[in-house]
HTML snippet that shows the backbone in 3Dmol.js (N, CA, C, O; Angstrom):
<script src="https://3Dmol.org/build/3Dmol-min.js"></script>
<div id="view" style="width:600px;height:400px;position:relative"></div>
<script>
const pdb = `
ATOM      1  N   MET A   1       4.008   2.401  15.790  1.00  0.00           N
ATOM      2  CA  MET A   1       3.342   1.719  16.223  1.00  0.00           C
ATOM      3  C   MET A   1       3.592   0.098  15.042  1.00  0.00           C
ATOM      4  O   MET A   1       4.471  -0.742  14.849  1.00  0.00           O
ATOM      5  N   LEU A   2       1.916   0.479  14.417  1.00  0.00           N
ATOM      6  CA  LEU A   2       2.124  -0.831  13.612  1.00  0.00           C
ATOM      7  C   LEU A   2       2.888  -1.214  12.178  1.00  0.00           C
ATOM      8  O   LEU A   2       2.770  -2.248  11.522  1.00  0.00           O
ATOM      9  N   LEU A   3       4.088   0.503  11.784  1.00  0.00           N
ATOM     10  CA  LEU A   3       4.825   0.183  10.810  1.00  0.00           C
ATOM     11  C   LEU A   3       6.070  -0.226  11.378  1.00  0.00           C
ATOM     12  O   LEU A   3       7.109  -0.562  10.810  1.00  0.00           O
ATOM     13  N   ASP A   4       5.841  -0.157  12.374  1.00  0.00           N
ATOM     14  CA  ASP A   4       7.616  -1.347  13.446  1.00  0.00           C
ATOM     15  C   ASP A   4       7.387  -2.016  14.023  1.00  0.00           C
ATOM     16  O   ASP A   4       7.942  -2.167  15.112  1.00  0.00           O
ATOM     17  N   PHE A   5       6.323  -2.856  13.520  1.00  0.00           N
ATOM     18  CA  PHE A   5       5.518  -4.336  14.881  1.00  0.00           C
ATOM     19  C   PHE A   5       4.720  -4.887  14.629  1.00  0.00           C
ATOM     20  O   PHE A   5       4.737  -6.036  15.071  1.00  0.00           O
ATOM     21  N   TYR A   6       3.591  -4.505  13.837  1.00  0.00           N
ATOM     22  CA  TYR A   6       2.755  -5.316  13.165  1.00  0.00           C
ATOM     23  C   TYR A   6       3.152  -5.764  11.395  1.00  0.00           C
ATOM     24  O   TYR A   6       2.523  -6.563  10.701  1.00  0.00           O
ATOM     25  N   ILE A   7       4.743  -4.721  10.878  1.00  0.00           N
ATOM     26  CA  ILE A   7       4.697  -4.857   9.189  1.00  0.00           C
ATOM     27  C   ILE A   7       5.126  -6.676   8.777  1.00  0.00           C
ATOM     28  O   ILE A   7       5.738  -6.640   7.709  1.00  0.00           O
ATOM     29  N   ASP A   8       5.031  -7.745   9.135  1.00  0.00           N
ATOM     30  CA  ASP A   8       5.232  -9.259   9.038  1.00  0.00           C
ATOM     31  C   ASP A   8       4.257 -10.283   8.730  1.00  0.00           C
ATOM     32  O   ASP A   8       3.027 -10.307   8.764  1.00  0.00           O
ATOM     33  N   GLU A   9       5.423 -11.377   8.325  1.00  0.00           N
ATOM     34  CA  GLU A   9       4.105 -13.223   7.955  1.00  0.00           C
ATOM     35  C   GLU A   9       2.410 -12.367   8.629  1.00  0.00           C
ATOM     36  O   GLU A   9       1.422 -11.714   8.292  1.00  0.00           O
ATOM     37  N   GLU A  10       3.143 -13.050   9.824  1.00  0.00           N
ATOM     38  CA  GLU A  10       2.415 -13.342  11.546  1.00  0.00           C
ATOM     39  C   GLU A  10       0.869 -12.640  11.289  1.00  0.00           C
ATOM     40  O   GLU A  10      -0.212 -13.093  11.666  1.00  0.00           O
ATOM     41  N   TYR A  11       1.191 -11.111  10.355  1.00  0.00           N
ATOM     42  CA  TYR A  11       0.107 -10.062  11.153  1.00  0.00           C
ATOM     43  C   TYR A  11      -0.414  -9.492  10.030  1.00  0.00           C
ATOM     44  O   TYR A  11      -1.341  -8.700  10.200  1.00  0.00           O
ATOM     45  N   ILE A  12       0.150  -9.814   8.388  1.00  0.00           N
ATOM     46  CA  ILE A  12       0.181  -8.784   7.249  1.00  0.00           C
ATOM     47  C   ILE A  12      -1.234  -9.170   7.320  1.00  0.00           C
ATOM     48  O   ILE A  12      -1.367  -8.003   7.689  1.00  0.00           O
ATOM     49  N   GLY A  13      -2.105  -9.526   7.328  1.00  0.00           N
ATOM     50  CA  GLY A  13      -3.081 -10.159   6.994  1.00  0.00           C
ATOM     51  C   GLY A  13      -4.154  -9.481   8.062  1.00  0.00           C
ATOM     52  O   GLY A  13      -5.326  -9.757   7.805  1.00  0.00           O
ATOM     53  N   ARG A  14      -3.994  -8.855   8.919  1.00  0.00           N
ATOM     54  CA  ARG A  14      -4.721  -8.796   9.256  1.00  0.00           C
ATOM     55  C   ARG A  14      -4.015  -6.940   9.148  1.00  0.00           C
ATOM     56  O   ARG A  14      -4.801  -6.294   9.841  1.00  0.00           O
ATOM     57  N   VAL A  15      -3.054  -6.075   8.650  1.00  0.00           N
ATOM     58  CA  VAL A  15      -3.086  -5.040   8.598  1.00  0.00           C
ATOM     59  C   VAL A  15      -3.284  -4.505   7.669  1.00  0.00           C
ATOM     60  O   VAL A  15      -3.248  -3.282   7.804  1.00  0.00           O
ATOM     61  N   LEU A  16      -3.562  -4.967   6.398  1.00  0.00           N
ATOM     62  CA  LEU A  16      -3.988  -4.622   5.434  1.00  0.00           C
ATOM     63  C   LEU A  16      -5.618  -4.315   5.795  1.00  0.00           C
ATOM     64  O   LEU A  16      -6.473  -3.539   5.366  1.00  0.00           O
ATOM     65  N   PRO A  17      -5.579  -4.941   6.410  1.00  0.00           N
ATOM     66  CA  PRO A  17      -7.190  -4.858   6.199  1.00  0.00           C
ATOM     67  C   PRO A  17      -7.599  -3.727   7.409  1.00  0.00           C
ATOM     68  O   PRO A  17      -8.829  -3.773   7.419  1.00  0.00           O
ATOM     69  N   LEU A  18      -7.107  -2.603   8.570  1.00  0.00           N
ATOM     70  CA  LEU A  18      -6.951  -1.931   8.480  1.00  0.00           C
ATOM     71  C   LEU A  18      -6.505  -1.051   8.297  1.00  0.00           C
ATOM     72  O   LEU A  18      -6.737  -0.043   8.964  1.00  0.00           O
ATOM     73  N   LEU A  19      -5.524  -1.107   7.118  1.00  0.00           N
ATOM     74  CA  LEU A  19      -5.937   0.253   6.132  1.00  0.00           C
ATOM     75  C   LEU A  19      -6.648   0.267   5.241  1.00  0.00           C
ATOM     76  O   LEU A  19      -6.417   0.810   4.161  1.00  0.00           O
ATOM     77  N   ASP A  20      -7.421  -0.201   5.483  1.00  0.00           N
ATOM     78  CA  ASP A  20      -8.560  -0.558   4.116  1.00  0.00           C
ATOM     79  C   ASP A  20      -9.127   0.258   4.355  1.00  0.00           C
ATOM     80  O   ASP A  20      -9.470   1.193   3.632  1.00  0.00           O
ATOM     81  N   ASN A  21      -9.528  -0.112   6.393  1.00  0.00           N
ATOM     82  CA  ASN A  21     -11.374   0.701   6.950  1.00  0.00           C
ATOM     83  C   ASN A  21     -10.638   1.295   7.137  1.00  0.00           C
ATOM     84  O   ASN A  21     -10.010   0.478   7.809  1.00  0.00           O
ATOM     85  N   VAL A  22      -9.459   2.950   7.163  1.00  0.00           N
ATOM     86  CA  VAL A  22      -9.163   3.242   7.853  1.00  0.00           C
ATOM     87  C   VAL A  22     -10.609   4.281   7.071  1.00  0.00           C
ATOM     88  O   VAL A  22     -11.328   3.958   6.126  1.00  0.00           O
ATOM     89  N   GLU A  23     -10.641   6.266   8.354  1.00  0.00           N
ATOM     90  CA  GLU A  23     -11.686   7.066   7.391  1.00  0.00           C
ATOM     91  C   GLU A  23     -11.046   8.067   7.097  1.00  0.00           C
ATOM     92  O   GLU A  23     -10.860   9.006   7.871  1.00  0.00           O
ATOM     93  N   ARG A  24     -10.391   7.959   5.289  1.00  0.00           N
ATOM     94  CA  ARG A  24     -10.086   8.921   4.602  1.00  0.00           C
ATOM     95  C   ARG A  24     -10.211  10.131   4.182  1.00  0.00           C
ATOM     96  O   ARG A  24      -9.602  10.625   3.233  1.00  0.00           O
ATOM     97  N   GLU A  25     -11.278  10.834   5.107  1.00  0.00           N
ATOM     98  CA  GLU A  25     -11.457  12.204   4.812  1.00  0.00           C
ATOM     99  C   GLU A  25     -10.277  13.136   3.986  1.00  0.00           C
ATOM    100  O   GLU A  25     -10.151  13.491   2.814  1.00  0.00           O
ATOM    101  N   GLY A  26      -9.400  13.357   5.375  1.00  0.00           N
ATOM    102  CA  GLY A  26      -8.447  14.589   4.462  1.00  0.00           C
ATOM    103  C   GLY A  26      -7.161  13.618   4.345  1.00  0.00           C
ATOM    104  O   GLY A  26      -6.803  12.512   4.749  1.00  0.00           O
ATOM    105  N   TYR A  27      -6.604  14.849   3.430  1.00  0.00           N
ATOM    106  CA  TYR A  27      -5.025  14.272   2.652  1.00  0.00           C
ATOM    107  C   TYR A  27      -3.907  13.993   2.929  1.00  0.00           C
ATOM    108  O   TYR A  27      -2.965  13.694   2.195  1.00  0.00           O
ATOM    109  N   TYR A  28      -4.048  14.177   5.118  1.00  0.00           N
ATOM    110  CA  TYR A  28      -3.102  13.753   5.789  1.00  0.00           C
ATOM    111  C   TYR A  28      -3.551  11.813   6.189  1.00  0.00           C
ATOM    112  O   TYR A  28      -2.848  10.803   6.174  1.00  0.00           O
ATOM    113  N   VAL A  29      -4.613  11.975   6.418  1.00  0.00           N
ATOM    114  CA  VAL A  29      -4.741  10.588   6.265  1.00  0.00           C
ATOM    115  C   VAL A  29      -4.959   9.702   5.175  1.00  0.00           C
ATOM    116  O   VAL A  29      -4.975   8.479   5.313  1.00  0.00           O
ATOM    117  N   LYS A  30      -5.161  10.404   3.890  1.00  0.00           N
ATOM    118  CA  LYS A  30      -4.685   9.633   2.919  1.00  0.00           C
ATOM    119  C   LYS A  30      -4.032   9.211   2.528  1.00  0.00           C
ATOM    120  O   LYS A  30      -4.081   8.094   2.013  1.00  0.00           O
ATOM    121  N   MET A  31      -2.497  10.439   2.661  1.00  0.00           N
ATOM    122  CA  MET A  31      -0.804   9.819   2.230  1.00  0.00           C
ATOM    123  C   MET A  31      -0.388   8.549   4.097  1.00  0.00           C
ATOM    124  O   MET A  31      -0.560   7.338   3.951  1.00  0.00           O
ATOM    125  N   ALA A  32      -0.188   8.767   4.698  1.00  0.00           N
ATOM    126  CA  ALA A  32      -1.080   8.134   5.770  1.00  0.00           C
ATOM    127  C   ALA A  32      -1.209   6.959   5.825  1.00  0.00           C
ATOM    128  O   ALA A  32      -0.459   6.097   6.283  1.00  0.00           O
ATOM    129  N   VAL A  33      -2.771   6.856   5.063  1.00  0.00           N
ATOM    130  CA  VAL A  33      -2.624   5.046   4.646  1.00  0.00           C
ATOM    131  C   VAL A  33      -1.694   4.775   3.376  1.00  0.00           C
ATOM    132  O   VAL A  33      -1.288   3.636   3.145  1.00  0.00           O
ATOM    133  N   ALA A  34      -1.406   5.744   2.650  1.00  0.00           N
ATOM    134  CA  ALA A  34      -0.847   5.714   0.958  1.00  0.00           C
ATOM    135  C   ALA A  34       0.298   5.073   1.628  1.00  0.00           C
ATOM    136  O   ALA A  34       0.324   3.844   1.570  1.00  0.00           O
ATOM    137  N   TRP A  35       1.198   5.642   2.221  1.00  0.00           N
ATOM    138  CA  TRP A  35       2.520   5.768   2.709  1.00  0.00           C
ATOM    139  C   TRP A  35       2.964   3.925   3.569  1.00  0.00           C
ATOM    140  O   TRP A  35       3.761   3.079   3.166  1.00  0.00           O
ATOM    141  N   ALA A  36       2.464   3.911   4.252  1.00  0.00           N
ATOM    142  CA  ALA A  36       1.918   2.286   5.636  1.00  0.00           C
ATOM    143  C   ALA A  36       1.589   1.331   4.022  1.00  0.00           C
ATOM    144  O   ALA A  36       2.642   0.811   3.654  1.00  0.00           O
ATOM    145  N   ILE A  37       0.559   1.063   3.180  1.00  0.00           N
ATOM    146  CA  ILE A  37       0.777   0.388   1.596  1.00  0.00           C
ATOM    147  C   ILE A  37       2.084   0.140   1.506  1.00  0.00           C
ATOM    148  O   ILE A  37       2.855  -0.702   1.967  1.00  0.00           O
ATOM    149  N   SER A  38       2.165   1.229   0.685  1.00  0.00           N
ATOM    150  CA  SER A  38       3.780   1.490   0.368  1.00  0.00           C
ATOM    151  C   SER A  38       4.927   0.767   1.153  1.00  0.00           C
ATOM    152  O   SER A  38       6.027   0.802   0.602  1.00  0.00           O
ATOM    153  N   ILE A  39       4.798  -0.183   2.911  1.00  0.00           N
ATOM    154  CA  ILE A  39       6.047  -0.306   3.344  1.00  0.00           C
ATOM    155  C   ILE A  39       5.977  -1.136   3.208  1.00  0.00           C
ATOM    156  O   ILE A  39       7.018  -1.779   3.078  1.00  0.00           O
ATOM    157  N   CYS A  40       4.659  -1.826   3.123  1.00  0.00           N
ATOM    158  CA  CYS A  40       3.368  -2.786   4.092  1.00  0.00           C
ATOM    159  C   CYS A  40       4.427  -4.189   2.145  1.00  0.00           C
ATOM    160  O   CYS A  40       4.820  -5.336   1.930  1.00  0.00           O
ATOM    161  N   TYR A  41       4.277  -2.697   1.366  1.00  0.00           N
ATOM    162  CA  TYR A  41       4.807  -3.517  -0.292  1.00  0.00           C
ATOM    163  C   TYR A  41       6.215  -3.577  -0.150  1.00  0.00           C
ATOM    164  O   TYR A  41       6.866  -4.544  -0.547  1.00  0.00           O
ATOM    165  N   VAL A  42       6.829  -2.351   0.531  1.00  0.00           N
ATOM    166  CA  VAL A  42       8.054  -3.352   0.770  1.00  0.00           C
ATOM    167  C   VAL A  42       8.934  -4.257   1.074  1.00  0.00           C
ATOM    168  O   VAL A  42       9.979  -4.656   0.560  1.00  0.00           O
ATOM    169  N   LYS A  43       7.962  -4.665   2.559  1.00  0.00           N
ATOM    170  CA  LYS A  43       8.488  -5.771   3.007  1.00  0.00           C
ATOM    171  C   LYS A  43       7.693  -7.043   2.910  1.00  0.00           C
ATOM    172  O   LYS A  43       7.971  -8.084   3.506  1.00  0.00           O
ATOM    173  N   LEU A  44       6.711  -6.863   2.126  1.00  0.00           N
ATOM    174  CA  LEU A  44       5.732  -7.994   1.706  1.00  0.00           C
ATOM    175  C   LEU A  44       4.766  -8.099   0.465  1.00  0.00           C
ATOM    176  O   LEU A  44       3.575  -7.981   0.176  1.00  0.00           O
ATOM    177  N   PRO A  45       6.254  -8.458  -0.216  1.00  0.00           N
ATOM    178  CA  PRO A  45       5.409  -7.782  -1.851  1.00  0.00           C
ATOM    179  C   PRO A  45       3.756  -8.704  -2.357  1.00  0.00           C
ATOM    180  O   PRO A  45       2.713  -8.313  -2.881  1.00  0.00           O
ATOM    181  N   GLU A  46       4.199  -9.927  -1.912  1.00  0.00           N
ATOM    182  CA  GLU A  46       3.126 -10.630  -2.786  1.00  0.00           C
ATOM    183  C   GLU A  46       2.211 -10.512  -1.548  1.00  0.00           C
ATOM    184  O   GLU A  46       2.815 -11.452  -1.032  1.00  0.00           O
ATOM    185  N   PRO A  47       1.418 -10.239  -0.741  1.00  0.00           N
ATOM    186  CA  PRO A  47      -0.036 -10.160  -0.419  1.00  0.00           C
ATOM    187  C   PRO A  47      -0.338  -8.210   0.395  1.00  0.00           C
ATOM    188  O   PRO A  47      -1.208  -7.614   1.031  1.00  0.00           O
ATOM    189  N   THR A  48       0.909  -7.964  -0.145  1.00  0.00           N
ATOM    190  CA  THR A  48       0.233  -6.382  -0.580  1.00  0.00           C
ATOM    191  C   THR A  48      -0.483  -6.336  -1.837  1.00  0.00           C
ATOM    192  O   THR A  48      -1.503  -5.723  -2.152  1.00  0.00           O
ATOM    193  N   MET A  49       0.329  -7.177  -2.538  1.00  0.00           N
ATOM    194  CA  MET A  49      -0.315  -6.841  -4.336  1.00  0.00           C
ATOM    195  C   MET A  49      -1.158  -7.586  -3.983  1.00  0.00           C
ATOM    196  O   MET A  49      -1.943  -6.994  -3.242  1.00  0.00           O
ATOM    197  N   HIS A  50      -1.388  -8.504  -4.117  1.00  0.00           N
ATOM    198  CA  HIS A  50      -3.597  -9.528  -3.676  1.00  0.00           C
ATOM    199  C   HIS A  50      -4.097  -9.274  -2.998  1.00  0.00           C
ATOM    200  O   HIS A  50      -5.127  -9.905  -2.759  1.00  0.00           O
ATOM    201  N   TYR A  51      -3.553  -7.674  -1.856  1.00  0.00           N
ATOM    202  CA  TYR A  51      -4.480  -6.668  -1.325  1.00  0.00           C
ATOM    203  C   TYR A  51      -5.014  -5.479  -2.270  1.00  0.00           C
ATOM    204  O   TYR A  51      -6.102  -4.923  -2.123  1.00  0.00           O
ATOM    205  N   LEU A  52      -3.732  -5.081  -3.614  1.00  0.00           N
ATOM    206  CA  LEU A  52      -4.017  -3.945  -4.130  1.00  0.00           C
ATOM    207  C   LEU A  52      -5.455  -4.739  -5.141  1.00  0.00           C
ATOM    208  O   LEU A  52      -6.591  -4.285  -5.281  1.00  0.00           O
ATOM    209  N   LYS A  53      -4.984  -5.780  -5.604  1.00  0.00           N
ATOM    210  CA  LYS A  53      -6.134  -5.982  -6.636  1.00  0.00           C
ATOM    211  C   LYS A  53      -7.182  -6.170  -5.875  1.00  0.00           C
ATOM    212  O   LYS A  53      -8.161  -6.159  -6.621  1.00  0.00           O
ATOM    213  N   ASN A  54      -7.562  -6.368  -4.583  1.00  0.00           N
ATOM    214  CA  ASN A  54      -9.109  -6.356  -4.517  1.00  0.00           C
ATOM    215  C   ASN A  54      -8.784  -5.793  -3.319  1.00  0.00           C
ATOM    216  O   ASN A  54      -8.249  -6.418  -2.404  1.00  0.00           O
ATOM    217  N   ASN A  55      -9.298  -3.818  -3.258  1.00  0.00           N
ATOM    218  CA  ASN A  55      -9.148  -3.161  -1.398  1.00  0.00           C
ATOM    219  C   ASN A  55     -10.250  -2.531  -2.591  1.00  0.00           C
ATOM    220  O   ASN A  55     -10.433  -2.632  -3.804  1.00  0.00           O
ATOM    221  N   SER A  56     -10.947  -1.697  -1.214  1.00  0.00           N
ATOM    222  CA  SER A  56     -11.877  -0.401  -1.410  1.00  0.00           C
ATOM    223  C   SER A  56     -11.205   1.017  -1.117  1.00  0.00           C
ATOM    224  O   SER A  56     -11.831   2.025  -0.790  1.00  0.00           O
ATOM    225  N   LEU A  57      -9.861   0.925  -1.285  1.00  0.00           N
ATOM    226  CA  LEU A  57      -9.599   2.451  -1.884  1.00  0.00           C
ATOM    227  C   LEU A  57      -9.886   3.124  -2.336  1.00  0.00           C
ATOM    228  O   LEU A  57     -10.234   2.862  -3.488  1.00  0.00           O
ATOM    229  N   ASP A  58     -10.033   4.894  -1.765  1.00  0.00           N
ATOM    230  CA  ASP A  58     -10.816   6.183  -2.808  1.00  0.00           C
ATOM    231  C   ASP A  58      -9.180   6.134  -4.116  1.00  0.00           C
ATOM    232  O   ASP A  58      -8.062   5.961  -3.631  1.00  0.00           O
ATOM    233  N   ASP A  59      -9.315   6.270  -5.317  1.00  0.00           N
ATOM    234  CA  ASP A  59      -8.863   6.366  -6.058  1.00  0.00           C
ATOM    235  C   ASP A  59      -7.582   6.690  -5.850  1.00  0.00           C
ATOM    236  O   ASP A  59      -6.680   5.892  -6.101  1.00  0.00           O
ATOM    237  N   PHE A  60      -7.243   8.568  -5.103  1.00  0.00           N
ATOM    238  CA  PHE A  60      -6.241   9.330  -4.396  1.00  0.00           C
ATOM    239  C   PHE A  60      -5.279   8.222  -3.996  1.00  0.00           C
ATOM    240  O   PHE A  60      -4.235   7.906  -4.566  1.00  0.00           O
ATOM    241  N   THR A  61      -6.105   7.423  -2.355  1.00  0.00           N
ATOM    242  CA  THR A  61      -5.250   6.582  -1.937  1.00  0.00           C
ATOM    243  C   THR A  61      -4.271   5.552  -2.302  1.00  0.00           C
ATOM    244  O   THR A  61      -3.091   5.380  -1.998  1.00  0.00           O
ATOM    245  N   PHE A  62      -5.364   4.716  -3.274  1.00  0.00           N
ATOM    246  CA  PHE A  62      -4.655   4.585  -4.281  1.00  0.00           C
ATOM    247  C   PHE A  62      -3.326   4.626  -4.647  1.00  0.00           C
ATOM    248  O   PHE A  62      -2.347   3.933  -4.374  1.00  0.00           O
ATOM    249  N   ASN A  63      -3.527   5.633  -5.352  1.00  0.00           N
ATOM    250  CA  ASN A  63      -2.960   5.841  -6.382  1.00  0.00           C
ATOM    251  C   ASN A  63      -1.170   6.625  -6.423  1.00  0.00           C
ATOM    252  O   ASN A  63      -0.137   6.716  -7.086  1.00  0.00           O
ATOM    253  N   LYS A  64      -1.849   7.027  -5.170  1.00  0.00           N
ATOM    254  CA  LYS A  64      -0.918   7.608  -3.629  1.00  0.00           C
ATOM    255  C   LYS A  64       0.125   6.677  -3.627  1.00  0.00           C
ATOM    256  O   LYS A  64       1.173   6.796  -4.262  1.00  0.00           O
ATOM    257  N   ALA A  65      -0.447   4.968  -2.288  1.00  0.00           N
ATOM    258  CA  ALA A  65       0.496   4.396  -3.050  1.00  0.00           C
ATOM    259  C   ALA A  65       1.093   3.070  -3.891  1.00  0.00           C
ATOM    260  O   ALA A  65       1.785   2.115  -3.541  1.00  0.00           O
ATOM    261  N   LEU A  66       0.494   3.468  -5.163  1.00  0.00           N
ATOM    262  CA  LEU A  66       1.222   3.355  -6.030  1.00  0.00           C
ATOM    263  C   LEU A  66       2.307   3.606  -6.231  1.00  0.00           C
ATOM    264  O   LEU A  66       3.208   2.769  -6.162  1.00  0.00           O
ATOM    265  N   GLN A  67       2.493   4.987  -6.568  1.00  0.00           N
ATOM    266  CA  GLN A  67       3.088   5.830  -6.006  1.00  0.00           C
ATOM    267  C   GLN A  67       4.636   5.943  -5.431  1.00  0.00           C
ATOM    268  O   GLN A  67       5.770   6.229  -5.814  1.00  0.00           O
ATOM    269  N   LYS A  68       3.708   5.403  -3.913  1.00  0.00           N
ATOM    270  CA  LYS A  68       5.290   5.204  -3.089  1.00  0.00           C
ATOM    271  C   LYS A  68       5.981   4.568  -3.105  1.00  0.00           C
ATOM    272  O   LYS A  68       7.203   4.601  -2.966  1.00  0.00           O
ATOM    273  N   ILE A  69       4.765   3.342  -3.418  1.00  0.00           N
ATOM    274  CA  ILE A  69       5.977   2.084  -4.116  1.00  0.00           C
ATOM    275  C   ILE A  69       7.253   1.869  -4.990  1.00  0.00           C
ATOM    276  O   ILE A  69       8.294   1.251  -4.769  1.00  0.00           O
ATOM    277  N   THR A  70       6.478   3.143  -6.868  1.00  0.00           N
ATOM    278  CA  THR A  70       7.035   2.962  -6.993  1.00  0.00           C
ATOM    279  C   THR A  70       8.883   3.506  -6.875  1.00  0.00           C
ATOM    280  O   THR A  70       9.853   3.034  -7.469  1.00  0.00           O
ATOM    281  N   GLU A  71       8.805   4.838  -5.708  1.00  0.00           N
ATOM    282  CA  GLU A  71       9.480   5.736  -5.548  1.00  0.00           C
ATOM    283  C   GLU A  71      10.612   5.499  -4.835  1.00  0.00           C
ATOM    284  O   GLU A  71      11.584   6.247  -4.736  1.00  0.00           O
ATOM    285  N   SER A  72      10.372   3.918  -4.105  1.00  0.00           N
ATOM    286  CA  SER A  72      11.567   3.176  -3.756  1.00  0.00           C
ATOM    287  C   SER A  72      11.934   2.737  -4.323  1.00  0.00           C
ATOM    288  O   SER A  72      11.552   2.234  -5.379  1.00  0.00           O
ATOM    289  N   TYR A  73      13.225   2.781  -3.592  1.00  0.00           N
ATOM    290  CA  TYR A  73      14.655   2.070  -3.848  1.00  0.00           C
ATOM    291  C   TYR A  73      14.849   0.829  -4.350  1.00  0.00           C
ATOM    292  O   TYR A  73      15.446   0.359  -5.318  1.00  0.00           O
ATOM    293  N   ARG A  74      13.612   0.041  -2.646  1.00  0.00           N
ATOM    294  CA  ARG A  74      14.099  -0.974  -2.783  1.00  0.00           C
ATOM    295  C   ARG A  74      13.363  -2.400  -3.497  1.00  0.00           C
ATOM    296  O   ARG A  74      13.374  -3.621  -3.338  1.00  0.00           O
ATOM    297  N   VAL A  75      12.674  -1.279  -4.458  1.00  0.00           N
ATOM    298  CA  VAL A  75      11.325  -2.257  -5.123  1.00  0.00           C
ATOM    299  C   VAL A  75      12.135  -2.250  -7.019  1.00  0.00           C
ATOM    300  O   VAL A  75      12.376  -1.232  -7.669  1.00  0.00           O
ATOM    301  N   ASP A  76      12.308  -3.265  -7.336  1.00  0.00           N
ATOM    302  CA  ASP A  76      12.695  -3.910  -8.682  1.00  0.00           C
ATOM    303  C   ASP A  76      12.817  -3.077  -9.699  1.00  0.00           C
ATOM    304  O   ASP A  76      11.723  -2.520  -9.597  1.00  0.00           O
ATOM    305  N   GLN A  77      13.315  -2.586 -10.582  1.00  0.00           N
ATOM    306  CA  GLN A  77      11.996  -1.938 -11.902  1.00  0.00           C
ATOM    307  C   GLN A  77      11.400  -3.159 -12.296  1.00  0.00           C
ATOM    308  O   GLN A  77      12.575  -3.393 -12.578  1.00  0.00           O
ATOM    309  N   SER A  78      10.695  -4.283 -12.633  1.00  0.00           N
ATOM    310  CA  SER A  78       9.506  -4.841 -13.253  1.00  0.00           C
ATOM    311  C   SER A  78       8.576  -4.681 -12.444  1.00  0.00           C
ATOM    312  O   SER A  78       7.475  -4.497 -12.961  1.00  0.00           O
ATOM    313  N   ALA A  79       8.632  -4.687 -11.232  1.00  0.00           N
ATOM    314  CA  ALA A  79       7.617  -4.488  -9.872  1.00  0.00           C
ATOM    315  C   ALA A  79       7.025  -3.507 -10.302  1.00  0.00           C
ATOM    316  O   ALA A  79       5.856  -3.226 -10.567  1.00  0.00           O
ATOM    317  N   LYS A  80       8.005  -3.007 -10.338  1.00  0.00           N
ATOM    318  CA  LYS A  80       7.108  -1.181 -11.149  1.00  0.00           C
ATOM    319  C   LYS A  80       6.833  -0.314 -12.028  1.00  0.00           C
ATOM    320  O   LYS A  80       6.644   0.875 -12.282  1.00  0.00           O
ATOM    321  N   ASN A  81       6.900  -1.765 -12.542  1.00  0.00           N
ATOM    322  CA  ASN A  81       6.018  -1.632 -14.067  1.00  0.00           C
ATOM    323  C   ASN A  81       4.903  -2.141 -14.125  1.00  0.00           C
ATOM    324  O   ASN A  81       4.112  -1.593 -14.893  1.00  0.00           O
ATOM    325  N   ILE A  82       4.574  -2.981 -13.591  1.00  0.00           N
ATOM    326  CA  ILE A  82       3.927  -3.025 -12.954  1.00  0.00           C
ATOM    327  C   ILE A  82       2.813  -2.947 -12.467  1.00  0.00           C
ATOM    328  O   ILE A  82       1.757  -3.534 -12.702  1.00  0.00           O
ATOM    329  N   ILE A  83       3.327  -1.611 -11.244  1.00  0.00           N
ATOM    330  CA  ILE A  83       3.003  -1.086 -10.372  1.00  0.00           C
ATOM    331  C   ILE A  83       2.382   0.066 -11.451  1.00  0.00           C
ATOM    332  O   ILE A  83       1.349   0.551 -10.990  1.00  0.00           O
ATOM    333  N   ARG A  84       2.655   0.474 -12.417  1.00  0.00           N
ATOM    334  CA  ARG A  84       2.727   1.992 -12.520  1.00  0.00           C
ATOM    335  C   ARG A  84       1.056   1.077 -14.505  1.00  0.00           C
ATOM    336  O   ARG A  84       0.433   1.446 -15.501  1.00  0.00           O
ATOM    337  N   SER A  85       1.227   0.408 -14.027  1.00  0.00           N
ATOM    338  CA  SER A  85       0.150  -0.424 -14.666  1.00  0.00           C
ATOM    339  C   SER A  85      -1.481  -0.255 -13.511  1.00  0.00           C
ATOM    340  O   SER A  85      -2.659  -0.292 -13.867  1.00  0.00           O
ATOM    341  N   MET A  86      -1.007  -0.109 -12.376  1.00  0.00           N
ATOM    342  CA  MET A  86      -2.230  -0.745 -12.113  1.00  0.00           C
ATOM    343  C   MET A  86      -2.996   0.932 -11.449  1.00  0.00           C
ATOM    344  O   MET A  86      -4.007   1.191 -10.796  1.00  0.00           O
ATOM    345  N   LYS A  87      -1.999   1.670 -11.980  1.00  0.00           N
ATOM    346  CA  LYS A  87      -3.524   3.175 -12.265  1.00  0.00           C
ATOM    347  C   LYS A  87      -4.561   3.356 -12.268  1.00  0.00           C
ATOM    348  O   LYS A  87      -5.066   3.333 -13.391  1.00  0.00           O
ATOM    349  N   ARG A  88      -5.532   3.645 -11.055  1.00  0.00           N
ATOM    350  CA  ARG A  88      -6.337   4.018 -11.435  1.00  0.00           C
ATOM    351  C   ARG A  88      -6.777   4.912 -12.361  1.00  0.00           C
ATOM    352  O   ARG A  88      -5.732   4.919 -13.011  1.00  0.00           O
ATOM    353  N   LEU A  89      -7.587   5.788 -13.035  1.00  0.00           N
ATOM    354  CA  LEU A  89      -7.415   6.672 -13.674  1.00  0.00           C
ATOM    355  C   LEU A  89      -9.216   8.019 -12.654  1.00  0.00           C
ATOM    356  O   LEU A  89      -9.435   9.162 -13.054  1.00  0.00           O
TER     357      LEU A  89
END
`;
const viewer = $3Dmol.createViewer("view");
viewer.addModel(pdb, "pdb");
viewer.setStyle({}, {cartoon: {color: "spectrum"}});
viewer.zoomTo();
viewer.render();
</script>
């Protein structure tokens, strides 16, 4: 429901903090958060990029979100290069 109705200009400021606060103990929970963040980036790249620069995600979830963004056909190559450079080691 979050992905269908709340990833827009009006709600993105509330959606991203919700994703940041999800309990991320299980693999599939982490993957779901990463996937949701990638959808946010595709639909609203500027606020999502700001979020990616200032978040409390664990490294696995953060890097998976970056991977999912770069795998999208709806993200241009220059943005993909920037996203790839943000990977945490």
